[in-house]
N, C-alpha and C positions, 0 to 999 in steps of 0.2 A: 776103672779107677774109683773105688768106693771110699777111700780115705777122705777125711774132711778136716776143715779148720773152722773154728767158731769165732765170730766177730765179738766185739765188746758187748753188743746187745744180744748175744747168744744165738745169732743167726748162723745157720750151717752153710758153708760153701764147700762143695766137693773139690778135690784136687784137680779133677779133669776140667772143672770150670775155671780154675786158676790157670791151667796149662793152655787153655784156649782164649784167655783174656776176656772171659765172660763172667767175672765174679759178681757183678751186680752192684759193686761198691761205687759210691760217689767219688769221682776222680777227674780233676781238670789238669791237663798237662800241656796242651797245644793251643796256640792262639790266644793265650791269656798273659797277663803281666806276671813278672816274677813273684810278686806278692800273692797272686792268685794261683800260681803253679804249684800243684801238690807235690810234684817231683822235687822241686826246689825246696819246698817247705819240709819235706821228709828229710832232706839232707841236713837241714838245720835243727832237726828235732833231737831230743835227748834219748829217745827210744824209737827207732824207725819201725820196728815190728808193731809196737803199740799204736804208733801214728796211723799205720795202715788199717789195723783191725778196729780202730775206733771210728773209721769212716762209716757213715750210715749206708744201708742198702737202699738203692733207688730203683732197682729192677730185680726181677726174679733171676737168681744165679743160673747161668747156662743159656740165657736168651739174648743178651745184647753185648756185642763186642765193644770194648773200651780199653784201649792200650794204656797200661799203667806200669811204671817202674816199681810200684809198691808190691804188687802180687808176686813177681819172681823173687823179690827180696824175702818175702815171707816163706816162699817155697824153699829158699836156701836155709832158713832157720829150721824148717821141718826136716830137711835132709840131715842137718847137723844133729838134731835131737834123735833122729832115727838111727844114725850110724855111730854117734858118740864121738865125732871128730869134726873139725872145721871142713867146710866144703872144699876149700882149696887143697887141703891135705888128702881128702878123699879122692878128689879128681886127679891129684898127682899120682896116687897109688894105682888107681883103677882105670885111668884114661890116659893121662899125659905120658907116664913112664912106658906103658905098653905100646903107645904109638911113637915112641922115640922123640917126644917133645921135651927138650931139655931146658928151654928158656921160656918163661912166661912171667907176666906181672898181673896180679889180681888185686885191685885196690879195695879199700874198706870205707864204710861211712865213719864219721867222727865217733859214733858210739861203739865202734868195733865190728859191726855187722858187715859181712862180706857183700860186696856189690854183685850179687848173683843176678841182678837185672842188667848187668853190663860190667864195665870196668876191667875186663879181661883183655890183656894185650898179648897177641901171639904173632909170630912171624907168618908171612903169607903162606909159606910152604907147610907150616904146621897147621894153620887153619884149614888148608886144603886136605890135610890128612883126615880131619873130622868128616869132611864131605865124602871122601873116598871110603871111609869106614861105613857110612850110611849107604853109599852106592853099592857096597859089597855086602849089605845085609847084616852089618855088625861084626864082620870078620876082618882082621888085619894080619897080613902075612901068615895066613892059615890058622890064626888063633882067634877064638871067639872072645870079643871084648864086650859087646852089647848083645842082648838077646835079639833074635830075629823078630820075635813077637813085638818087642818094644820099638824096633825100627819101623815095622809096618804100622803100628798104632800111632807113632809120632808123625809120620809123613802122610797119613790118610786125611783127606780134606773133610773138615767137620762143619765149616761155615764159610760164607762169602761176605765180602764187604767192599767198600770203596766205590768210586764212581762206576756206575753200570755193573757193580759187583765183579770187578775185574780181578780181585785178589781173593784167594782161598786161604784157609788157615787150618793147621793141624795142632799138634802140641808144640807150639813156638816155632814150627816150620811154616813158612808161607808157601802158597801155591800160585802157579801162573801157567797160562797157555799162550804160546807164542806162535804166530802163523808165519811159515816160511813157504811161499808159493801156495800150493794146494795142501800143504802138510801142516798140522798143528802139533807143536812139541810141548809136552808137559814138563814142568820143572818144579822143584821145591827149593826154597832158599831162606836165608836169614840175613836181613839188612841190619846195619848198625850205624849209629851216629858217627858222623865224620866221613860218610860215603864208603863204609866198609860193606862188603857183601860176599857171601858164600852161597853159590848156586850149584845145584846138581841137576844135570840133564840125563836121565836114565837111558833114553833111547840112543843117545850118542856115547854112552859110557863116559861121560865127561863131567869134570868138576871145574868150576871157574871161581877164582878169588880175586877181588880187588881190595886193596887197603889204601886209605887216604887220610887226610887231615882236614877235610872240608866240612867242618862241624856246623850243625844247625840246619842242614838241608836233608830232605828225604831222598834217598838214593834210588828207590824202587823203579820209578818210571824212567829216570835217566839211564840207568844201567840196562833195563830191558829194551830200551830203544837201541842201545849199542848191540845187545845180543841179536835183536831182530834184523838190524841193518847190516852188521858186519860179521859178527862171530859165527852165528849159526849158518848163514849162507856159505861162509868159507869152509866150515866143517863139512857141510853137506856136499860141496863140490869135491871134497877129497875122500868121500866115503868109498 
């Protein structure tokens, strides 16, 4: 991924640094007041892309994980400029329609920018289709939807973070290892605000989806405790 974006002070950030949440930009989003929360302030800005790109660099891009709603929003603008259409129309044509996803809702910021950092509502069965697409290497019903190269690049672990470095990260896909008896199961997943989660367990050929409305809580540890205690042992017993 050699494409780049330039900040207001002409600093270069590679797209791969954006996809791994290591842009190096100053950004506060968790454990701070609403007035200090850059994610909330971005929502109220007149130009969300400028708001993000005006943030100063505080670390070398590609070196430090810092979750930010701003960077995926900028990525959405890059996609729009590259393909010449809004991201939701592009996704409708090249992803949703081929997967048979007929209902979705994708919200926008007040300035009209699509919330490519989130804001996409899908039915559980349709969210599971995206997991199955990646489990099958980018193929759906015998048709190539996403390149196998991109699937492999996206789910490959590129860094670790969290307490005891328990979470890995690829291109917006997180990684985890779950111990079931003497066996360690690898998975990759995407968690969302409200306790949404899409998890893929390749060795079990399994996709798991939860959708909920429990906003403001991080679902990762809670759901992985459910996987470890209930779901994976049950699947293993029926192998």
